[in-house]
C-alpha positions in Angstrom: -46.4 46.6 28.8 -43.8 45.4 26.2 -42.9 48.4 24.0 -39.9 47.4 22.4 -38.3 44.1 21.1 -34.8 43.7 19.8 -33.2 40.3 19.3 -32.4 38.1 16.2 -34.9 37.2 13.7 -35.7 33.5 13.9 -38.6 33.1 11.5 -40.6 35.3 8.9 -44.3 34.1 8.7 -47.2 35.2 6.4 -48.4 37.8 9.0 -45.8 37.5 11.5 -42.2 37.1 12.7 -40.6 35.3 15.3 -37.9 37.1 17.3 -35.4 35.4 19.5 -34.5 37.7 22.5 -31.7 35.8 24.3 -33.6 32.1 24.0 -37.0 33.3 24.4 -39.0 33.7 21.0 -41.7 36.2 20.8 -44.2 35.9 17.9 -45.0 39.5 16.7 -47.7 40.4 14.2 -47.0 43.0 11.6 -48.1 44.6 8.3 -47.3 43.5 4.8 -45.1 46.8 4.6 -43.4 46.2 8.0 -42.6 42.3 6.8 -41.1 43.3 3.7 -38.6 45.2 5.7 -37.4 42.7 7.7 -33.9 41.3 7.2 -33.1 37.8 6.6 -33.5 35.1 9.2 -30.4 35.1 11.7 -29.9 38.9 11.5 -30.6 41.5 14.3 -34.0 43.1 14.3 -35.9 45.5 16.5 -39.6 46.6 16.6 -41.8 48.8 18.3 -44.5 46.8 20.0 -48.2 47.1 21.2 -49.5 44.3 23.6 -53.1 43.4 23.0 -54.8 42.1 25.9 -58.0 40.3 25.8 -59.8 37.6 27.9 -58.7 34.8 25.5 -55.8 36.3 23.9 -52.3 37.9 24.5 -51.2 39.3 21.0 -47.9 41.5 20.3 -48.2 43.7 17.4 -45.0 45.1 15.6 -44.2 48.4 14.0 -41.0 49.7 12.5 -41.8 53.4 13.8 -43.3 55.1 16.5 -45.6 56.8 14.1 -46.9 53.9 12.6 -47.9 52.6 16.4 -49.7 55.8 17.0 -51.7 55.4 13.8 -52.5 51.7 14.8 -53.7 52.8 17.9 -55.9 55.6 16.4 -57.7 53.5 13.9 -58.4 50.9 16.5 -60.5 53.7 18.5 -63.1 53.2 15.4 -65.7 50.9 16.0 -65.5 47.8 13.6 -61.6 48.2 13.1 -59.5 45.5 14.9 -56.0 44.6 14.8 -56.0 43.0 11.4 -57.9 45.8 9.6 -55.9 48.4 11.4 -52.6 46.6 10.1 -53.9 46.0 6.6 -54.6 49.9 6.3 -51.3 51.1 7.5 -49.5 48.3 5.6 -51.4 49.3 2.2 -51.1 53.0 2.8 -48.2 53.6 5.1 -48.5 56.3 7.7 -48.3 59.1 5.1 -50.9 57.7 3.1 -53.0 57.1 6.2 -52.8 60.9 7.0 -53.5 62.0 3.7 -56.5 59.9 3.0 -58.3 60.5 6.5 -57.5 64.4 6.2 -58.6 64.6 2.7 -61.6 62.3 3.2 -60.4 59.8 0.5 -62.8 56.8 1.5 -61.5 55.1 -1.6 -57.8 54.9 -0.6 -58.7 53.5 2.7 -61.0 51.0 1.2 -58.2 49.7 -0.7 -56.7 47.9 2.3 -57.8 44.3 2.1 -60.5 43.3 4.5 -61.7 46.9 4.8 -65.3 47.4 3.5 -66.9 50.7 2.3 -68.7 51.3 5.4 -65.7 50.8 7.7 -63.7 53.1 5.4 -66.2 55.7 5.7 -66.2 55.4 9.4 -62.6 55.7 9.6 -62.7 58.9 7.6 -65.5 60.5 9.5 -64.3 59.6 12.9 -60.7 60.4 12.7 -60.8 63.4 10.7 -60.6 65.7 13.5 -58.1 63.6 15.5 -55.6 62.9 12.4 -53.6 66.0 12.6 -52.8 65.3 16.2 -50.7 62.4 15.2 -49.6 64.1 12.1 -48.2 66.7 14.3 -46.2 64.3 16.1 -44.5 63.0 13.0 -41.5 65.2 13.3 -40.0 63.3 15.9 -41.7 59.8 15.8 -41.6 59.1 11.9 -37.8 59.4 12.3 -37.5 57.1 15.3 -36.8 53.4 13.8 -36.9 50.7 16.3 -33.6 49.4 15.1 -31.9 52.5 17.2 -29.8 51.0 20.0 -31.5 51.5 23.5 -30.1 54.5 25.3 -29.6 56.7 22.0 -32.8 58.5 22.7 -32.1 62.2 24.2 -32.5 62.6 28.0 -35.6 64.5 29.4 -34.5 67.7 30.7 -34.7 67.7 34.6 -37.8 69.4 35.9 -37.1 72.6 37.9 -38.3 72.9 41.6 -39.9 75.8 42.7 -42.4 78.2 41.2 -41.4 80.0 37.9 -43.3 83.1 36.8 -45.2 82.3 33.8 -43.5 83.9 30.5 -46.1 85.5 28.4 -46.8 84.5 24.7 -47.3 87.1 22.3 -50.0 86.2 19.5 -47.4 86.8 16.9 -45.2 84.2 18.3 -48.0 81.8 18.7 -49.0 82.0 15.2 -45.3 81.4 14.0 -45.2 78.3 16.2 -48.2 77.0 14.8 -47.0 77.5 11.1 -43.8 75.9 11.8 -45.7 72.8 13.3 -47.7 72.7 10.4 -44.8 73.0 8.1 -42.8 70.3 10.0 -45.8 67.8 9.7 -46.3 68.4 5.9 -42.4 67.9 5.4 -42.4 64.8 7.3 -45.5 63.7 5.0 -43.0 63.8 2.0 -44.0 67.1 0.6 -41.0 69.3 -0.6 -40.3 72.2 1.8 -41.0 75.0 -0.9 -44.6 73.7 -1.8 -45.3 73.0 1.9 -44.6 76.3 2.7 -46.4 78.0 0.3 -49.4 76.2 1.1 -49.0 76.5 5.1 -48.4 80.3 4.2 -51.6 80.7 2.2 -53.7 78.8 4.8 -52.4 80.8 7.7 -53.3 83.8 5.6 -56.9 82.9 5.1 -57.1 81.7 9.0 -54.4 83.6 11.0 -55.5 82.2 14.3 -55.9 78.6 13.0 -54.1 76.0 15.3 -51.4 73.5 13.8 -54.1 70.8 12.9 -56.4 73.2 11.0 -53.5 74.4 9.3 -52.2 71.1 8.2 -55.8 70.3 6.9 -56.2 73.3 5.0 -52.8 72.9 3.6 -53.3 69.4 2.4 -56.4 70.4 0.5 -54.4 72.9 -1.4 -51.7 70.6 -2.1 -54.1 68.0 -3.4 -54.2 67.2 -7.1 -56.5 69.4 -9.0 -59.2 67.7 -11.3 
């Protein structure tokens, strides 16, 4: 699996880029949004990638951030949504826009992507509404991880401790605080101001104290949606 490519940008096409990695050129298909972020040919570039393997095709798809890659994976689980349609949705709305559209059931926003009809857009919303908050909750780390970071800068994972450790009890109040914090972090990563996001999450948590982060995110987004 090729998960990341870093090299020199050799060429920019209409829907792809050619990256030279030590003399080997990789054709990487990207969204319009990612293509617009690419530097001039001859400059250093890096992209997170997903390798699509089919009987008659090997295709690399590139993403500026890991959160875009996760959204692309999720979109492709919907029947009728292929690589091109998933890239079009991400390229048109961006990861934050995709999150809002799916969570709020905004079929019109999904339909705005080139090549995505009303039936596919409705299917995306219906099939992914329950799964979207899970990707949104990842946003705290993935959205701020650009592929241009040099390899090796990612923090090392803490080593696992050997032996049997006694499980630590988790009090319900601590659990609720954690859920609220996770929901707030996801909303801030979507671009909402800390104050308005905190107010929406607090109201959602007050109405449903036992709600998990995904449910809190959905409820808070509905409260933050423009009225009228």
